[in-house]
BALOBA-1460 file (C-alpha; in Angstrom, 3 decimals):
// residues 341
<rec num="1" residu="x" x="18.089" y="24.273" z="5.291"/>
<rec num="2" residu="x" x="15.887" y="22.429" z="3.116"/>
<rec num="3" residu="x" x="15.177" y="21.848" z="-0.344"/>
<rec num="4" residu="x" x="14.496" y="18.766" z="1.010"/>
<rec num="5" residu="x" x="17.353" y="17.848" z="-1.202"/>
<rec num="6" residu="x" x="19.870" y="17.851" z="1.457"/>
<rec num="7" residu="x" x="18.085" y="18.264" z="4.705"/>
<rec num="8" residu="x" x="20.273" y="21.149" z="5.667"/>
<rec num="9" residu="x" x="20.352" y="23.448" z="2.770"/>
<rec num="10" residu="x" x="21.641" y="26.977" z="2.175"/>
<rec num="11" residu="x" x="18.415" y="28.057" z="0.455"/>
<rec num="12" residu="x" x="16.604" y="28.320" z="3.781"/>
<rec num="13" residu="x" x="19.438" y="30.331" z="5.293"/>
<rec num="14" residu="x" x="19.202" y="32.684" z="2.334"/>
<rec num="15" residu="x" x="15.421" y="32.907" z="2.821"/>
<rec num="16" residu="x" x="15.985" y="34.060" z="6.395"/>
<rec num="17" residu="x" x="18.183" y="36.870" z="5.091"/>
<rec num="18" residu="x" x="15.739" y="37.751" z="2.319"/>
<rec num="19" residu="x" x="12.894" y="37.781" z="4.847"/>
<rec num="20" residu="x" x="14.683" y="40.474" z="6.833"/>
<rec num="21" residu="x" x="15.380" y="42.492" z="3.674"/>
<rec num="22" residu="x" x="12.447" y="41.997" z="1.291"/>
<rec num="23" residu="x" x="12.750" y="42.319" z="-2.438"/>
<rec num="24" residu="x" x="11.330" y="45.524" z="-3.886"/>
<rec num="25" residu="x" x="8.131" y="44.926" z="-5.850"/>
<rec num="26" residu="x" x="5.976" y="46.807" z="-8.262"/>
<rec num="27" residu="x" x="3.399" y="47.260" z="-5.510"/>
<rec num="28" residu="x" x="5.680" y="49.558" z="-3.525"/>
<rec num="29" residu="x" x="4.641" y="53.181" z="-3.174"/>
<rec num="30" residu="x" x="5.993" y="55.612" z="-5.779"/>
<rec num="31" residu="x" x="7.998" y="57.500" z="-3.178"/>
<rec num="32" residu="x" x="9.882" y="54.336" z="-2.237"/>
<rec num="33" residu="x" x="10.740" y="53.438" z="-5.831"/>
<rec num="34" residu="x" x="14.392" y="53.841" z="-6.845"/>
<rec num="35" residu="x" x="15.245" y="56.361" z="-9.516"/>
<rec num="36" residu="x" x="16.442" y="53.759" z="-11.993"/>
<rec num="37" residu="x" x="13.442" y="52.027" z="-13.606"/>
<rec num="38" residu="x" x="15.154" y="48.618" z="-13.738"/>
<rec num="39" residu="x" x="16.418" y="48.540" z="-10.166"/>
<rec num="40" residu="x" x="13.526" y="46.397" z="-8.860"/>
<rec num="41" residu="x" x="14.252" y="43.784" z="-11.501"/>
<rec num="42" residu="x" x="17.975" y="43.986" z="-10.797"/>
<rec num="43" residu="x" x="17.233" y="43.494" z="-7.116"/>
<rec num="44" residu="x" x="15.451" y="40.234" z="-7.875"/>
<rec num="45" residu="x" x="18.196" y="39.056" z="-10.236"/>
<rec num="46" residu="x" x="20.835" y="39.986" z="-7.675"/>
<rec num="47" residu="x" x="19.105" y="37.931" z="-5.007"/>
<rec num="48" residu="x" x="18.785" y="34.967" z="-7.348"/>
<rec num="49" residu="x" x="22.459" y="35.133" z="-8.309"/>
<rec num="50" residu="x" x="23.622" y="35.687" z="-4.751"/>
<rec num="51" residu="x" x="21.447" y="32.864" z="-3.416"/>
<rec num="52" residu="x" x="22.430" y="30.412" z="-6.151"/>
<rec num="53" residu="x" x="26.157" y="31.151" z="-5.986"/>
<rec num="54" residu="x" x="26.193" y="31.117" z="-2.181"/>
<rec num="55" residu="x" x="24.421" y="27.750" z="-2.133"/>
<rec num="56" residu="x" x="26.750" y="26.264" z="-4.770"/>
<rec num="57" residu="x" x="29.877" y="27.533" z="-3.008"/>
<rec num="58" residu="x" x="28.683" y="26.200" z="0.345"/>
<rec num="59" residu="x" x="27.867" y="22.808" z="-1.188"/>
<rec num="60" residu="x" x="31.321" y="22.648" z="-2.791"/>
<rec num="61" residu="x" x="33.079" y="23.415" z="0.501"/>
<rec num="62" residu="x" x="31.104" y="20.777" z="2.399"/>
<rec num="63" residu="x" x="31.025" y="18.198" z="-0.445"/>
<rec num="64" residu="x" x="33.418" y="15.736" z="1.297"/>
<rec num="65" residu="x" x="31.104" y="15.501" z="4.307"/>
<rec num="66" residu="x" x="28.059" y="15.264" z="2.035"/>
<rec num="67" residu="x" x="29.583" y="12.326" z="0.160"/>
<rec num="68" residu="x" x="30.416" y="10.566" z="3.422"/>
<rec num="69" residu="x" x="26.788" y="11.009" z="4.488"/>
<rec num="70" residu="x" x="25.514" y="9.422" z="1.255"/>
<rec num="71" residu="x" x="27.949" y="6.501" z="1.454"/>
<rec num="72" residu="x" x="26.905" y="5.742" z="5.039"/>
<rec num="73" residu="x" x="23.199" y="6.128" z="4.237"/>
<rec num="74" residu="x" x="23.258" y="3.473" z="1.526"/>
<rec num="75" residu="x" x="25.572" y="0.992" z="3.267"/>
<rec num="76" residu="x" x="22.747" y="-1.265" z="4.407"/>
<rec num="77" residu="x" x="21.044" y="-1.707" z="1.041"/>
<rec num="78" residu="x" x="22.867" y="-4.856" z="-0.095"/>
<rec num="79" residu="x" x="24.292" y="-6.051" z="3.226"/>
<rec num="80" residu="x" x="22.877" y="-7.997" z="6.134"/>
<rec num="81" residu="x" x="22.051" y="-5.665" z="9.001"/>
<rec num="82" residu="x" x="23.899" y="-7.828" z="11.522"/>
<rec num="83" residu="x" x="27.095" y="-7.654" z="9.444"/>
<rec num="84" residu="x" x="27.161" y="-3.863" z="9.147"/>
<rec num="85" residu="x" x="29.904" y="-2.128" z="11.086"/>
<rec num="86" residu="x" x="29.347" y="1.172" z="12.835"/>
<rec num="87" residu="x" x="30.072" y="4.078" z="10.468"/>
<rec num="88" residu="x" x="33.508" y="5.587" z="11.112"/>
<rec num="89" residu="x" x="34.185" y="8.878" z="9.358"/>
<rec num="90" residu="x" x="37.968" y="8.584" z="9.609"/>
<rec num="91" residu="x" x="38.079" y="5.008" z="8.258"/>
<rec num="92" residu="x" x="35.793" y="5.812" z="5.325"/>
<rec num="93" residu="x" x="37.668" y="9.028" z="4.515"/>
<rec num="94" residu="x" x="40.961" y="7.085" z="4.539"/>
<rec num="95" residu="x" x="39.481" y="4.442" z="2.250"/>
<rec num="96" residu="x" x="38.338" y="7.106" z="-0.236"/>
<rec num="97" residu="x" x="41.796" y="8.710" z="-0.316"/>
<rec num="98" residu="x" x="43.626" y="5.377" z="-0.696"/>
<rec num="99" residu="x" x="41.283" y="3.698" z="-3.182"/>
<rec num="100" residu="x" x="39.728" y="6.562" z="-5.155"/>
<rec num="101" residu="x" x="42.006" y="9.555" z="-4.624"/>
<rec num="102" residu="x" x="41.418" y="12.940" z="-3.000"/>
<rec num="103" residu="x" x="39.241" y="14.243" z="-5.864"/>
<rec num="104" residu="x" x="36.715" y="11.490" z="-5.158"/>
<rec num="105" residu="x" x="35.400" y="13.515" z="-2.215"/>
<rec num="106" residu="x" x="33.797" y="15.791" z="-4.826"/>
<rec num="107" residu="x" x="32.129" y="13.051" z="-6.899"/>
<rec num="108" residu="x" x="28.846" y="14.423" z="-8.200"/>
<rec num="109" residu="x" x="29.584" y="17.967" z="-7.031"/>
<rec num="110" residu="x" x="29.404" y="19.392" z="-10.567"/>
<rec num="111" residu="x" x="25.799" y="18.196" z="-10.739"/>
<rec num="112" residu="x" x="25.149" y="19.864" z="-7.378"/>
<rec num="113" residu="x" x="26.435" y="23.171" z="-8.747"/>
<rec num="114" residu="x" x="24.318" y="22.789" z="-11.906"/>
<rec num="115" residu="x" x="21.329" y="21.992" z="-9.660"/>
<rec num="116" residu="x" x="21.694" y="25.085" z="-7.459"/>
<rec num="117" residu="x" x="20.785" y="27.949" z="-9.806"/>
<rec num="118" residu="x" x="17.615" y="26.446" z="-11.342"/>
<rec num="119" residu="x" x="16.514" y="25.207" z="-7.913"/>
<rec num="120" residu="x" x="17.014" y="28.666" z="-6.388"/>
<rec num="121" residu="x" x="15.301" y="30.380" z="-9.334"/>
<rec num="122" residu="x" x="12.269" y="28.057" z="-9.344"/>
<rec num="123" residu="x" x="11.986" y="28.228" z="-5.554"/>
<rec num="124" residu="x" x="12.194" y="32.022" z="-5.562"/>
<rec num="125" residu="x" x="9.724" y="32.533" z="-8.412"/>
<rec num="126" residu="x" x="7.273" y="29.910" z="-7.123"/>
<rec num="127" residu="x" x="7.328" y="31.402" z="-3.626"/>
<rec num="128" residu="x" x="6.457" y="34.849" z="-4.981"/>
<rec num="129" residu="x" x="3.582" y="33.404" z="-7.032"/>
<rec num="130" residu="x" x="2.202" y="31.279" z="-4.174"/>
<rec num="131" residu="x" x="2.513" y="34.258" z="-1.848"/>
<rec num="132" residu="x" x="0.407" y="36.411" z="-4.192"/>
<rec num="133" residu="x" x="-2.136" y="33.601" z="-4.533"/>
<rec num="134" residu="x" x="-2.412" y="33.101" z="-0.772"/>
<rec num="135" residu="x" x="-2.728" y="36.815" z="-0.103"/>
<rec num="136" residu="x" x="-5.676" y="36.952" z="-2.506"/>
<rec num="137" residu="x" x="-7.649" y="34.569" z="-0.251"/>
<rec num="138" residu="x" x="-10.192" y="36.759" z="1.607"/>
<rec num="139" residu="x" x="-9.495" y="35.405" z="5.103"/>
<rec num="140" residu="x" x="-5.760" y="36.088" z="4.677"/>
<rec num="141" residu="x" x="-6.201" y="39.339" z="2.732"/>
<rec num="142" residu="x" x="-8.256" y="40.892" z="5.529"/>
<rec num="143" residu="x" x="-5.603" y="39.932" z="8.106"/>
<rec num="144" residu="x" x="-2.508" y="40.936" z="6.135"/>
<rec num="145" residu="x" x="0.240" y="42.110" z="8.454"/>
<rec num="146" residu="x" x="-0.807" y="39.976" z="11.409"/>
<rec num="147" residu="x" x="1.562" y="37.335" z="12.753"/>
<rec num="148" residu="x" x="-0.883" y="34.497" z="12.006"/>
<rec num="149" residu="x" x="-1.430" y="35.554" z="8.389"/>
<rec num="150" residu="x" x="2.285" y="36.079" z="7.751"/>
<rec num="151" residu="x" x="3.131" y="32.686" z="9.267"/>
<rec num="152" residu="x" x="0.474" y="30.998" z="7.115"/>
<rec num="153" residu="x" x="1.801" y="32.649" z="3.958"/>
<rec num="154" residu="x" x="5.385" y="31.704" z="4.809"/>
<rec num="155" residu="x" x="4.730" y="28.079" z="5.750"/>
<rec num="156" residu="x" x="2.231" y="27.238" z="3.008"/>
<rec num="157" residu="x" x="3.938" y="29.354" z="0.332"/>
<rec num="158" residu="x" x="7.393" y="28.163" z="1.314"/>
<rec num="159" residu="x" x="6.282" y="24.540" z="1.435"/>
<rec num="160" residu="x" x="4.585" y="24.685" z="-1.969"/>
<rec num="161" residu="x" x="7.582" y="26.506" z="-3.464"/>
<rec num="162" residu="x" x="9.921" y="23.877" z="-2.029"/>
<rec num="163" residu="x" x="7.792" y="21.069" z="-3.475"/>
<rec num="164" residu="x" x="7.687" y="22.784" z="-6.875"/>
<rec num="165" residu="x" x="11.455" y="23.405" z="-6.982"/>
<rec num="166" residu="x" x="12.291" y="19.915" z="-5.716"/>
<rec num="167" residu="x" x="10.065" y="18.283" z="-8.349"/>
<rec num="168" residu="x" x="11.391" y="20.440" z="-11.196"/>
<rec num="169" residu="x" x="15.049" y="19.722" z="-10.427"/>
<rec num="170" residu="x" x="14.744" y="16.228" z="-8.946"/>
<rec num="171" residu="x" x="16.473" y="14.344" z="-11.805"/>
<rec num="172" residu="x" x="19.661" y="16.311" z="-11.088"/>
<rec num="173" residu="x" x="19.454" y="15.375" z="-7.416"/>
<rec num="174" residu="x" x="19.043" y="11.688" z="-8.269"/>
<rec num="175" residu="x" x="21.979" y="11.760" z="-10.699"/>
<rec num="176" residu="x" x="24.139" y="13.470" z="-8.081"/>
<rec num="177" residu="x" x="23.326" y="10.728" z="-5.557"/>
<rec num="178" residu="x" x="24.191" y="7.955" z="-8.007"/>
<rec num="179" residu="x" x="27.497" y="9.556" z="-8.958"/>
<rec num="180" residu="x" x="28.438" y="10.175" z="-5.308"/>
<rec num="181" residu="x" x="27.490" y="6.621" z="-4.254"/>
<rec num="182" residu="x" x="29.826" y="4.970" z="-6.808"/>
<rec num="183" residu="x" x="32.838" y="3.325" z="-5.222"/>
<rec num="184" residu="x" x="35.014" y="0.739" z="-7.008"/>
<rec num="185" residu="x" x="32.399" y="-0.199" z="-9.609"/>
<rec num="186" residu="x" x="31.651" y="2.639" z="-12.027"/>
<rec num="187" residu="x" x="28.260" y="2.625" z="-13.731"/>
<rec num="188" residu="x" x="28.116" y="6.258" z="-14.845"/>
<rec num="189" residu="x" x="30.816" y="8.399" z="-16.428"/>
<rec num="190" residu="x" x="29.504" y="11.861" z="-15.677"/>
<rec num="191" residu="x" x="26.168" y="13.670" z="-15.653"/>
<rec num="192" residu="x" x="25.114" y="13.230" z="-19.289"/>
<rec num="193" residu="x" x="26.108" y="9.567" z="-19.401"/>
<rec num="194" residu="x" x="24.121" y="8.954" z="-16.219"/>
<rec num="195" residu="x" x="21.074" y="10.761" z="-17.630"/>
<rec num="196" residu="x" x="21.126" y="8.750" z="-20.854"/>
<rec num="197" residu="x" x="21.780" y="5.428" z="-19.113"/>
<rec num="198" residu="x" x="18.963" y="5.881" z="-16.581"/>
<rec num="199" residu="x" x="16.458" y="6.893" z="-19.272"/>
<rec num="200" residu="x" x="17.472" y="3.906" z="-21.433"/>
<rec num="201" residu="x" x="17.507" y="1.266" z="-18.686"/>
<rec num="202" residu="x" x="14.816" y="2.496" z="-16.293"/>
<rec num="203" residu="x" x="12.719" y="4.896" z="-18.328"/>
<rec num="204" residu="x" x="12.019" y="8.550" z="-17.653"/>
<rec num="205" residu="x" x="10.269" y="7.691" z="-14.396"/>
<rec num="206" residu="x" x="13.548" y="6.223" z="-13.197"/>
<rec num="207" residu="x" x="14.734" y="9.813" z="-12.755"/>
<rec num="208" residu="x" x="12.046" y="10.337" z="-10.097"/>
<rec num="209" residu="x" x="12.697" y="7.387" z="-7.793"/>
<rec num="210" residu="x" x="12.379" y="8.504" z="-4.175"/>
<rec num="211" residu="x" x="10.487" y="11.686" z="-5.031"/>
<rec num="212" residu="x" x="7.705" y="10.834" z="-2.571"/>
<rec num="213" residu="x" x="10.058" y="10.809" z="0.421"/>
<rec num="214" residu="x" x="11.547" y="14.092" z="-0.772"/>
<rec num="215" residu="x" x="8.197" y="15.869" z="-1.066"/>
<rec num="216" residu="x" x="7.001" y="14.486" z="2.251"/>
<rec num="217" residu="x" x="10.053" y="15.939" z="3.958"/>
<rec num="218" residu="x" x="9.773" y="19.460" z="2.525"/>
<rec num="219" residu="x" x="6.984" y="20.687" z="4.798"/>
<rec num="220" residu="x" x="8.408" y="19.409" z="8.116"/>
<rec num="221" residu="x" x="11.884" y="20.623" z="7.168"/>
<rec num="222" residu="x" x="10.708" y="24.173" z="6.469"/>
<rec num="223" residu="x" x="8.406" y="24.244" z="9.501"/>
<rec num="224" residu="x" x="11.076" y="23.006" z="11.904"/>
<rec num="225" residu="x" x="13.844" y="25.194" z="10.463"/>
<rec num="226" residu="x" x="11.748" y="28.357" z="10.525"/>
<rec num="227" residu="x" x="10.068" y="27.802" z="13.895"/>
<rec num="228" residu="x" x="13.308" y="26.851" z="15.690"/>
<rec num="229" residu="x" x="15.168" y="29.730" z="14.040"/>
<rec num="230" residu="x" x="12.537" y="32.322" z="14.939"/>
<rec num="231" residu="x" x="12.071" y="30.987" z="18.479"/>
<rec num="232" residu="x" x="15.797" y="31.012" z="19.229"/>
<rec num="233" residu="x" x="16.293" y="34.397" z="17.549"/>
<rec num="234" residu="x" x="13.435" y="36.012" z="19.498"/>
<rec num="235" residu="x" x="14.648" y="34.533" z="22.791"/>
<rec num="236" residu="x" x="18.225" y="35.656" z="22.118"/>
<rec num="237" residu="x" x="17.201" y="39.183" z="21.113"/>
<rec num="238" residu="x" x="14.993" y="39.573" z="24.182"/>
<rec num="239" residu="x" x="17.833" y="38.583" z="26.538"/>
<rec num="240" residu="x" x="20.863" y="39.963" z="24.659"/>
<rec num="241" residu="x" x="19.625" y="42.734" z="22.346"/>
<rec num="242" residu="x" x="23.081" y="44.196" z="21.766"/>
<rec num="243" residu="x" x="24.691" y="41.049" z="20.345"/>
<rec num="244" residu="x" x="25.853" y="41.020" z="16.737"/>
<rec num="245" residu="x" x="23.067" y="40.230" z="14.264"/>
<rec num="246" residu="x" x="25.486" y="38.084" z="12.244"/>
<rec num="247" residu="x" x="26.414" y="35.964" z="15.280"/>
<rec num="248" residu="x" x="22.744" y="35.545" z="16.221"/>
<rec num="249" residu="x" x="21.805" y="34.526" z="12.682"/>
<rec num="250" residu="x" x="24.694" y="32.064" z="12.340"/>
<rec num="251" residu="x" x="24.054" y="30.408" z="15.696"/>
<rec num="252" residu="x" x="20.273" y="30.204" z="15.311"/>
<rec num="253" residu="x" x="20.612" y="29.060" z="11.705"/>
<rec num="254" residu="x" x="23.017" y="26.283" z="12.679"/>
<rec num="255" residu="x" x="20.858" y="25.056" z="15.567"/>
<rec num="256" residu="x" x="17.708" y="25.124" z="13.436"/>
<rec num="257" residu="x" x="19.573" y="23.117" z="10.785"/>
<rec num="258" residu="x" x="20.599" y="20.501" z="13.331"/>
<rec num="259" residu="x" x="17.015" y="20.254" z="14.604"/>
<rec num="260" residu="x" x="15.650" y="19.918" z="11.063"/>
<rec num="261" residu="x" x="18.282" y="17.306" z="10.148"/>
<rec num="262" residu="x" x="17.517" y="15.190" z="13.198"/>
<rec num="263" residu="x" x="13.771" y="15.201" z="12.577"/>
<rec num="264" residu="x" x="13.812" y="14.539" z="8.830"/>
<rec num="265" residu="x" x="16.957" y="12.423" z="8.404"/>
<rec num="266" residu="x" x="15.072" y="9.071" z="8.194"/>
<rec num="267" residu="x" x="13.118" y="10.428" z="5.211"/>
<rec num="268" residu="x" x="16.349" y="11.600" z="3.604"/>
<rec num="269" residu="x" x="17.891" y="8.156" z="4.099"/>
<rec num="270" residu="x" x="14.874" y="6.488" z="2.473"/>
<rec num="271" residu="x" x="15.126" y="8.963" z="-0.419"/>
<rec num="272" residu="x" x="18.777" y="8.117" z="-1.025"/>
<rec num="273" residu="x" x="18.147" y="4.390" z="-0.978"/>
<rec num="274" residu="x" x="15.155" y="4.688" z="-3.290"/>
<rec num="275" residu="x" x="17.287" y="6.757" z="-5.682"/>
<rec num="276" residu="x" x="19.767" y="3.884" z="-5.943"/>
<rec num="277" residu="x" x="17.194" y="1.180" z="-6.649"/>
<rec num="278" residu="x" x="18.023" y="-0.651" z="-9.885"/>
<rec num="279" residu="x" x="21.524" y="0.769" z="-10.394"/>
<rec num="280" residu="x" x="23.465" y="-1.383" z="-12.853"/>
<rec num="281" residu="x" x="20.525" y="-3.758" z="-13.252"/>
<rec num="282" residu="x" x="20.637" y="-4.884" z="-9.618"/>
<rec num="283" residu="x" x="17.475" y="-6.352" z="-8.131"/>
<rec num="284" residu="x" x="15.149" y="-4.099" z="-6.149"/>
<rec num="285" residu="x" x="15.684" y="-4.178" z="-2.390"/>
<rec num="286" residu="x" x="12.535" y="-2.356" z="-1.297"/>
<rec num="287" residu="x" x="9.327" y="-3.534" z="-2.970"/>
<rec num="288" residu="x" x="6.989" y="-1.384" z="-0.899"/>
<rec num="289" residu="x" x="6.236" y="2.282" z="-0.359"/>
<rec num="290" residu="x" x="7.678" y="4.756" z="2.105"/>
<rec num="291" residu="x" x="6.262" y="3.169" z="5.260"/>
<rec num="292" residu="x" x="7.212" y="-0.315" z="4.094"/>
<rec num="293" residu="x" x="10.783" y="0.834" z="3.415"/>
<rec num="294" residu="x" x="11.026" y="2.428" z="6.854"/>
<rec num="295" residu="x" x="9.739" y="-0.798" z="8.423"/>
<rec num="296" residu="x" x="12.204" y="-2.919" z="6.435"/>
<rec num="297" residu="x" x="15.136" y="-0.783" z="7.614"/>
<rec num="298" residu="x" x="13.903" y="-0.925" z="11.205"/>
<rec num="299" residu="x" x="13.663" y="-4.745" z="11.077"/>
<rec num="300" residu="x" x="17.036" y="-5.361" z="9.448"/>
<rec num="301" residu="x" x="19.158" y="-2.533" z="10.892"/>
<rec num="302" residu="x" x="17.271" y="-1.285" z="13.927"/>
<rec num="303" residu="x" x="16.466" y="2.309" z="14.835"/>
<rec num="304" residu="x" x="20.114" y="3.293" z="14.387"/>
<rec num="305" residu="x" x="19.835" y="2.268" z="10.749"/>
<rec num="306" residu="x" x="17.501" y="5.205" z="10.099"/>
<rec num="307" residu="x" x="20.233" y="7.569" z="11.284"/>
<rec num="308" residu="x" x="23.188" y="5.977" z="9.509"/>
<rec num="309" residu="x" x="25.359" y="8.888" z="8.343"/>
<rec num="310" residu="x" x="23.896" y="11.547" z="10.646"/>
<rec num="311" residu="x" x="27.292" y="12.567" z="12.128"/>
<rec num="312" residu="x" x="28.872" y="13.953" z="8.916"/>
<rec num="313" residu="x" x="25.501" y="15.629" z="8.275"/>
<rec num="314" residu="x" x="25.789" y="17.375" z="11.647"/>
<rec num="315" residu="x" x="29.410" y="18.335" z="11.011"/>
<rec num="316" residu="x" x="28.576" y="20.151" z="7.794"/>
<rec num="317" residu="x" x="25.749" y="22.233" z="9.274"/>
<rec num="318" residu="x" x="27.789" y="24.981" z="10.956"/>
<rec num="319" residu="x" x="30.330" y="25.533" z="8.140"/>
<rec num="320" residu="x" x="27.556" y="25.195" z="5.548"/>
<rec num="321" residu="x" x="25.350" y="27.842" z="7.126"/>
<rec num="322" residu="x" x="28.314" y="30.109" z="7.846"/>
<rec num="323" residu="x" x="29.603" y="29.937" z="4.268"/>
<rec num="324" residu="x" x="26.130" y="30.636" z="2.851"/>
<rec num="325" residu="x" x="25.627" y="33.668" z="5.086"/>
<rec num="326" residu="x" x="29.051" y="35.174" z="4.433"/>
<rec num="327" residu="x" x="28.987" y="34.497" z="0.687"/>
<rec num="328" residu="x" x="25.433" y="35.791" z="0.302"/>
<rec num="329" residu="x" x="26.179" y="39.004" z="2.207"/>
<rec num="330" residu="x" x="29.400" y="39.607" z="0.242"/>
<rec num="331" residu="x" x="27.724" y="39.012" z="-3.124"/>
<rec num="332" residu="x" x="24.749" y="41.147" z="-2.146"/>
<rec num="333" residu="x" x="27.056" y="44.082" z="-1.430"/>
<rec num="334" residu="x" x="28.933" y="43.618" z="-4.701"/>
<rec num="335" residu="x" x="25.774" y="43.225" z="-6.800"/>
<rec num="336" residu="x" x="23.979" y="46.152" z="-5.170"/>
<rec num="337" residu="x" x="26.744" y="48.657" z="-5.880"/>
<rec num="338" residu="x" x="25.522" y="51.323" z="-8.338"/>
<rec num="339" residu="x" x="27.275" y="51.273" z="-11.706"/>
<rec num="340" residu="x" x="30.085" y="53.780" z="-12.087"/>
<rec num="341" residu="x" x="30.092" y="55.943" z="-15.199"/>
């Protein structure tokens, strides 16, 4: 439920599953090593494929709600706050169908799918490297296996991996936002046209507008998601130990996603608006940094302006988490089957 690219993200749900079933490593004891010499590598590749495909499939299924969220988030950029109407999901969905057609709900989704696999791969690889680095620190190395040391490795390693993956794939996230935010006026005709146009008109750094808000949200998003998930899961297991693990994971994952979304949504809204600065040669709306942008929104739109679009974000949490879990588990079973000769 993070990446911060999309406050609620399937990559965190996949991490929860991977945490319960760790990837085999070269450091494992000889007796625990599988007979096939390449199985450890295949295990890693399988997890990458399963995580990437599960995330992409989940994003595709919830793309209509994601586009509604983006459209609501950016409504106040070029409008007077007093003139803004309250976001209505049904009215906006009807407008999209009538004016743009049903396929418009998936505007920018191809870029999301392209974004998923490299994001998952970079996040996975970076987390493993940061984890090794952190475990080499004497104070953590001597306390390996303790709850405090494991939590430190997860939070710091996960946060750094999230920052690394978000930075590496950020241009795709920005392009996706610009494609999804287009309504009647079309500035970009697809991913490659958008990439070329942004580089020509705004320079390479134009692909990284809003990156600061994204990176600032990674740590809190991971911390809230993981802590809420683990707290709820522990409480549930202590009171109802015989309940289905799948049901516990789905419920706790959904609630942790809602908590993370609520806490970090203002940062996500600022990110989206920063990503749209300068589209089509329009004048900049926000001439200050993150805090200045938050203050500007508060003055012109009020506190509710920071949460414009939160309802469709909430609505996609439960199906998004459920689809990720089911798809990941199904793919994991298929990819882990031994080859038949």
